[in-house]
N, C-alpha and C positions, 0 to 999 in steps of 0.2 A: 595406399601409401605412395610417397613419393618414390621409393626405389622401385616398387612395383609398376608405377607409370614409366619410369626409367626403363625396366626391363621390356615392358610392352614395346616402347619406341625401338629399343635395339632389335627386339625379333622381328618388328615390321621391316627395319632396314636389312636384317639378314635375309628375310624371305624375298625382298626385291632385287638383292643382288645375288640370289641364288645360292647363298651360303647356307652352312648347317644352322638350324635355328636353335639357340641355346639361351638367348636373352643375355648372355655373357660377353665382355668384351675380350673375346680370344684374339689370337694373332691375325686370323685372316680379317676379322672385322675390323681390326685396328688398321690393318693394311689398306683397306678400302677408304677408311677414313682420311688416312694421309695422302691420298691421290689428289693430283690436280683436278678440279671438279667445279661444277655449277654450284651456285650458293643458294639456289632455289631448293627447299626441302624435297626429298624424294617420295615421300607421303605427304603430299600437298594438301592444302585446304581447298585446292580447286583441281578440277579434273575435267578434261573436255567432253567426256561422255554424259556424266550425271549432271553436271551444273551448266553446261553449255556457255561459259563465259566467253564472248566474242564480239567484235566491233559489230555495231549495227548497220554502219555503212560499209561498202565495198572499196570505197575510196579512203584509205587510211594515210593521214599525215605524219610525216617524221621530221624531226629537227636534230643535227649534231650540234649540242651546246657548246662543246669544246673539244679538243684535240690532243692526243697523246704525242709528246716529242719524239717518241720511238720510231715514228714514220712520217712520211710527207704528207700533208693534208690531202693531196690527191690520192695517196694510197689508202688513206682511211675512207674517204669517200667512196672509193672504188670497192673497198671490201664491204661497207654497209650496203651500196646499192646491190652488189651481187649476192649478198646474204638475203635481202629481201626479195630478190629475183627467184632464189631458191623456192620460196613459197608462193609467189604470184605465178610461177610457172605451171603449178598444179592447182590452182584455185581461180575464181573470178577477181580476186583482189588486186587492186592498183595502187601504188604507194606514191605520194606526192611529197617532194622535199620543200619544206619552210626555212627561210632563212632568218627569221625572228618571230617573236610571238610564242603563243603555246601550240604545240602539235600533239596529236594521239600518242605518239611514241617520242619522248624526249631521250636522246641518246648523250651519254655523258661519261667522263673518265674522272674518277677520284680515288683517294685512299684512305683507309682506317674509317673513321666516322666522316661521312660525307653528305649529311643532311637528310637520310631517311630513317635513323635509328637502326639501321641494319649494317653494322661497320664490316669492312674487309679485314683480313688477317695478315697483311703484309705478302711478301713474295711467296709463290707456290700456293697450295692449298685452295682457297675459294678465288676462282678467277674472276666471275662476273655473276650479277643476278638480274632479274627483270620481273616486273609486275604484270599480273593479268590484265586484260582490258576493262577498263573502267573509268570513272572520273577521277579528277586529281592525280596522284602517282600512278593510276593505271596505265600500263603500256610502258613505262618508263624503264630504261634499260641501262645499267651502271657497269662500267669495267674497271677493275682494279688496276690503278695506275702504278702500283708498285711491281705488276708484273711486266716482263720484256715483251713487247708486242711486235710481231713480225709478219712478214707476208710470204714466208717459207716454212720449212720444217724446223728451223731452229727455234728455241724457245716457244712461245704460244702464239699460233696462227690466228690473226684477228678475225678473217674471214669465217673459219670455221668456228670459233667461240660465239661470234656476232650471229651466224646463222641459226645455231642453238638458242642463244637467248632471245632472239626476235620470234623464235617459235613459241617462247613462254609469253612474249608479249601479245601474240595473236591469239592465245588461249590454250596453247598445247602444255601438257604435263609431261614429266618425265617418263620414258619408256624403259622397260627392264630388258629390252633386246639389246644386247651389245654392239650389235650392227647398225642400231639406228642413230640418227643425227641426235635425237632427244634423250640418248643415254646419258647420264649425269657426268660420267667421267671422260675427260678430254683424251682424244686421241687424234692425231694427224692422219688425213687421209688426202689422195689425189684424185679419187675417183668420184662418181656421182654421189653427193652427199646424203640423198634421202634413202631410206629403206622402204618396204612396203608398210611398215607399222607406221612411219612418219606421215605417209601419204593418206593411208586410211584415216588417220587422226584428224589432220588438217581438212580433208574433205567431209570429214562428219561435221565440222563446224561451218564450213563455207561451200561444200559442194565442189565439183570439179571445174577446171578451166574449160569453157565451151570451146576455146580455140585450140586446145592442145589435147591431142589424142595420144595417150602414151600406150604404147603396145609393149607388154612385157617380153622382153627377147627371150628365146630359148638358150640355153647354153651352146656356143658356138666351139666345137671342139678343136683344140689347136692341132696344126699340121706337123707332124714330126720330121716332114721333109723340107720344111720352110728353112731357107738359109739365114734367115734374120730371127729364128726362134731362140728365145733365151728362157731359162728356167727359174722358177721362184725358189725351189729348195730341192735338195737332193740328200737322201738318207739311206742306209742299209736297213733291212728288216728281215731277220732270221734268214740270211742268206741271198736274199733277193735286194734289188736296187730299186727304191721308190723315188720317182721324179714327179715333183708337183709343178703345175702349171695351171694358173687361173682355177678353175672349179674342178679341174681333172688332175688325175696322176697316172703315170706309166709304171707297169711293173715288169722288171728284167730279171730273167733267171737263166742261168747256163743252159737249161734244159728247154727253154722256150724258143722257138725259132723267130717270133716276133714279139715286141713289146706290146703288152696288152694295156688298153686305155680303159679307164673307168672314172665315174663321177666321184668326187671325194666323199659327198654325203651319201652315196649308195654303200659305201664300206664303212665308214665312221660319222655317223649322224650328229654326233655331238661336236665335232670339231668345226671351225668356220670355213667358208668357201674360198678364203685367200690365205694361203700359208707363206709366212715370211722366211722362216728358217726351220731346220729339223735336224736332229741327230741321235743315233742309237747308242745306248750303253749296253753291250751285249752280255756283260756280266749280270746285269740286272735283269736283262731281256725286256728293256723299256725303251720306247722310242718317245722323245720329247718334241713337241710340235709348238712352235711360236708364231702368233698372230696379234700384232699390235701389242699391247701391254699385258697380255695374258698368254698363258702357256698350258698346254695338255700334256699329260703323260699317258702312253699308250701300251699296254701289255698285249701283243698281237693286235686283235681286233677290238679289244675291250679298253674301256677308259679306266685308269686306276682311280681308286676311291681319293676323294679330297680334292680332285681337279674339275675344272680349271684353276689355277691360281695367278696371282699377279706376279709379273717378273721382277717385281721390286722385291719380293720375297727372298730372291737370291741374293739381295744386298746391293743391288745397282741403284745409282741415283734416281731420284724420281723424275729427273729430266729427261731420262732415256724412255722413249715412246715406242721404239721397236727395235727387234734384232734383226741384223741384216744376213747374218750367217752364223752357224755354231757347228763345231767339230768336237769329238771326243777323242782324247789322246790314250789309247789303251795302255801304253808303257807307263805312263805317269798317273793315271786314273784322274786325270784333270780334263775339264770341258773348257773350251774357249768359245766366248761369245763376242762377235765382232758388232760394232755399231758406228757408223760413219768411219771416221778415221782412228778410232779407238778399239782395243778389245779388253775383255775381262776374262780371268781366269779363275774356276773355283772348282773345288773338290766336293763331290757329292757326300763325302763323310761329315762335312760340316756344315751343309745347306740342307 
């Protein structure tokens, strides 16, 4: 039946995003569907492992057909070149720019119906889409002109979205790893864009870059005596002070002569290696961790059922991509969330 097929697709999506698999459009599922994201289906008709859709030649041509008025042409050129370099750095691929005629990858900006019978939906929602390698429309990469494209963290960063979409144009499908560039939900980041899952996927198609030896670095513990040291987040936890920095955290307790340093993953395997903000609600005995657009609730060393969740479930606008700091006010029972130059206040009774 049509309804049965619909439920099957919903279950596939819920499984992909690691949600409770019900087949129903519950709040968490609707929340994911409303996030800014890539327009390529998550459960796609192509996948880099079974189908091996790839360019036959390691020299791939591209052309920027038109430009967004949001940025200078030179900024768009730079964003696209840097996005392609993300993939050529770890493969034998070389990208050659064409200024007219047909290229393997035709890059363009358009809105709503833009010539491929796969319309965009206006501001937010679907940001862009791309087609896998092949003849005709294969490799073509389209960006929604109704979005505000930027070269920083305001609105949508063109480089980050382009690096993701051009991954599709090279044959990559979506990753279910929230830390991967090929994860379908947009998130701003200033670090190295590729996760191990991205690298393994693209190298399964094209092989490694013979001139590029990437040695996976071991975690380097921050020096607590470094005068330039800054912290990512600080929170209380059952009478102890927890200080997050990179992949590590320190525990401070009045009865401990020295702070104890530990890898985050060794204590909380389920939370990400980079923490943006954290706070404790002692009445509920819960610590909430924020990273990017998601949050984790911890009861001691255990993850609370139903987490992680998206921060927009708190009622924050979809334009908020990360929380900079968080604090719980015991006297009022309210939590303050700080983002850039604004802060948001909410009460756990209502959220």
